[in-house]
Phi, psi and omega in degrees: 000162173290154181244183178293351176273352179282120180240039181279150174298142187225163180289155178223130171232115181276111186278141175298146182297337182296336180289348179292339178245099187257147174285170174301145185295131176240012183272160156062046172273070187243217188290157182259216185263136181284118179290347176295340177286340199265161165239084188295344179287344177276134179289131180305324183281351178262324180198087188292322181296326178286320176302313186279328190224010185301323180287329177297311182294326180290328184260006177233066177295159181292134168285163179297334181271014180238140168257350175202163170223195180119193188299315181296320179291319176304314180295319179294321176299319179296315178300314181298318179296319179293318177296324176299321177295321178297315182293322176300318178295324178297328180285327187265345182253149180293135178242135177296136179306134178069007174285167180295326176297319178294320179293317177298317181297320180299311181294321179299314180296318180294319180293321183286342183275074183293332179297316179292321178296320177295320180294324179292332180058224183274355188307318182299336181265353185303318179301322180288318178297322180295320177300318180297313186289332182276351179297126185263354181209167177297323179297316178296321180295322178299326177295320177295315181300318181295321177294322178293325176304321184293340179252022169089017185275334184059050186272326183291160180276356178235128174261150175218161179208164173245125181198181182302136175290121184295342178261347179209077198291349178278354181240146176277156178215151172279131180226141171277141184235182182287143180293140177289146180235150178280337171230151182303144183303329179302327183285347179282340189237345181287159180246005182289167178300321181294314182295323177294322180294321179292318177298321178294323178298322176300312181297317180297318178297313180302313180300317184294317182286327177293323175294322181299327182264014167112357179282149175294158179306320181293315180294322180298318179296320180294318180290323176299320179294318180295319178295319179297319182300322177290316176302318181296319178297317179295327181299334179299335180296332183289338177297324177291322182300319183271356181288334181229143176256014183262121180293335178297337178285354179261005182255107176221084185273124180222165181278159174302325178297320179291325175302313181295328178286316184284328184227071191290340182282345181270127180276090190292320179297321177293317182295314182275071181222155173232191179295344179264010178101192181301141182274154177275078182271120185256330177205150185228137171262116178271101184283338182216098182295325183298320181296324178289322177297320180294313180298317180299318180296315181298322179286325177292321179297330169069034174283088189297321180295318179296315180295322177294319180298316179296319180294318178298316181297318179296321178297312182295322179294315184297321186260001180306321181298343185249009183256210180293162178295331177295313181292322177296319179295321179301315180294317182295320178300320177298311182291320182294334179298336182273336188239354174084010179290149187249330187214168181273162168288160175301155184302321181297321178293316179299321180297316179297316179298317182295313178298323180293330180280317189268333174239060195292316183286319174300318177294324179297320179295316178298321179298310184290323178302328189258329193236359179230114189275158175296328179294318178295322179298315181294321180296319179295321179296324178294315179299316181299318181291324177298319180291322176300314181297321178294317178297324178298316178298319181293324176293320180299329181259010179298133185261346186255348177276144173289155184304319182296315180293322179298319179295321177294323178296318179295319179297319179297319179296318180296328182276345182295141181242144178259134180244107192247124168085291189197164180284155177283334177235133183258148178297158178261118182253020183297329183272000179291125186266097175237127183225150180290333183275005173258158176287164175302317180301316181292324176292321176297317178300321178295320179296313180297319178296317178300316180299316179297313182298322178294318181294324177293315181298320182282334189247324190297124177057033180232162173293152177294127177257103183292350178271353182275124184251142163238338175282122185286151184289345178275007178295134178263079179186175174223151187220152165239131178251110180291332182284346175241350184053050178226154176241138178243134175236089185291158180300329183301326181271349185271064177207166181301144005267009180281316181215126182230111180300338182267357185268157170299148186295337176299324177296317181289321178295325180287343180249275184295331177297317177294323177302315180296313177299321176304308182294322178305315185289342176297338176287354187230007180273191186301329179270306186297331182287353176279353179249137181273190186295338180266354181096004178279144172288113187201126183280104179253009175260143173273163182302323180297324178292317179300316181296317181295318179297315180297318181297318182284326184279335180291345172300317178291318180301314181292322179297313182287338174298339180263001179280145178230143175231116185051040178080000183257140188280137173272142178267104184292335179278320178298325185260011190297312182304316182288327177291323174299317181294321176297316180300313179294317181300319179296312182294318182292312184293323178298313180294321179299318178300315181295319180291336177280358177081021178276111187211026185278142172263127182226128178062027180086359180251132176280178187299318179300317181293317177300317178303309186288325175295319179296320177300315180296320179300327180300332184247015173291127184195150168247144180234148162293146182299321179298322180289320177300317178296322176299315181296315182299330182275327192239339190273133175286352176265145172290155174304151190306315185294331177281342173288350173254295184292336177273329185275315188297328178300346177265002184253112184303321184297333179296319180297317180291316186296323185240018174052051181286130186246159179304336180283348181282147187299324185271358185299135172237134174302150185303325183281358178256359183272143178289133178229101188241289181255000000 
């Protein structure tokens, strides 16, 4: 799920106040839990995830094109299949010239025509490569880098975005952000066998693509090293990001004039540009000064060949999915080396995924029109409001918050908005320039330029519009945005096993209900609690509240520090925020289900049992070992099986539902259980 660190634009649906008082639930007296998922011979108290889902994991081995499987992958496969059906219809049905259907069909046909892409070779990128090579100075190269940024290359050494001002969240601001990296910053500094292997994979990738565009093997190796050295220097910026967990340390608002004074080697007017020319930037929030100092130093040192090598590599990486199969394979081999994946998805699936990524909102509208009903949307809004009301009651009876902080917490909850399914207003793509006589690369560049120009038009020097979406509704995830105090539940995740219109409501509360409760609590964890009800960074907790929260949550940190997955240790501190959210989500959603009057017994399982079985099914998954190692090192979430076997021992209702006894392996005494929300 998204965490309090997700600051992506999200959907907004303003719910009528009448929904705050909901009747007992009368929805979804449907199917129960499939016993085919289970291994009933396993005692629930010894290994609940295996008891609930052991047969599912045993009968769903990884395909060669998977590095993991499970609920999220099931949903993504479903989304991809549905998008594939939409694209097939676009090919067989008449489309008005220059309509969005016609534009989608053009890009789909070009992407699917791998023979033509192979025949084109490197030619579509030659104009961009020529611009890089002809730059005679660092200043000229920065102009090229900025133009490449506009078409999605991420070439410059400084990233920027437009989003809510953390000090005045109703207004947008231009902010400098951390530079993107081709490998996670952790891999730049570790000494383990895995980190060395990832660094070597970077070098191998660099050498191979430089040879592909005509460099000799010796020259390709030298350029790969130079590109890596710049990436390594940029990776140092992330050390500052993780040095502090205080969002107030990310607020450094200065004028463009001061930017030019403090970091003179960076061409700021060139950098802050869109397809319509230089932007009217009035103030900038520098979220990471160290990253700007590093970029400024690299540009001042003026190693033009190194900077060109890095820019070329970023260009080749960004457009590899749309080039020859050789170039695409080079990038995938590099990425797969980190996660252990063995093979690609079928071309039809890749085409659907690609169209969904690059023309996300048009594809999202077609998806929702066809596959997400108004009835499902309304049902989800009811569940979400029931869970909000339950969390409100739990906050009202909270014993460890001081009265002032508790009232502020309640106000923040009341102000939170749920964004369910899809936006009420869709963007206008009539001006998007896609033509059959252009190459796929040029059409992709046009799409990226259009997206940037739209984001500037919608955001620059304007109030935050909570109805403006950039996250597409076919996304298989859920998010909480602390800077907007909103939660998004896209249509993509609102399908089995997270949400099933045909299932009994206990099944839905145990899956999507817990997801909603999980996201709600992100507004109150160590990160989310730094933002007030309006999304401003503002400390509304007293010291006593911080101490009480820390004391209660370190119970979870210590507990998860003792969890093992395939003999490998889980980091309870790294995963603490997400474990807190799971703990809260389970308790809140369980009580919400009970208050909604969901109490049906199906297939021999009562509502509590159905809820907990559904929760476990949500996290049934197999992983490649390389991917598991990647997650343990980098992911703020605990591995899936510990999100069940590690989380449930802290939930009192689990003991009652499955008669868990002190002799069971997972049993925790009541005084050892985390009690937070």
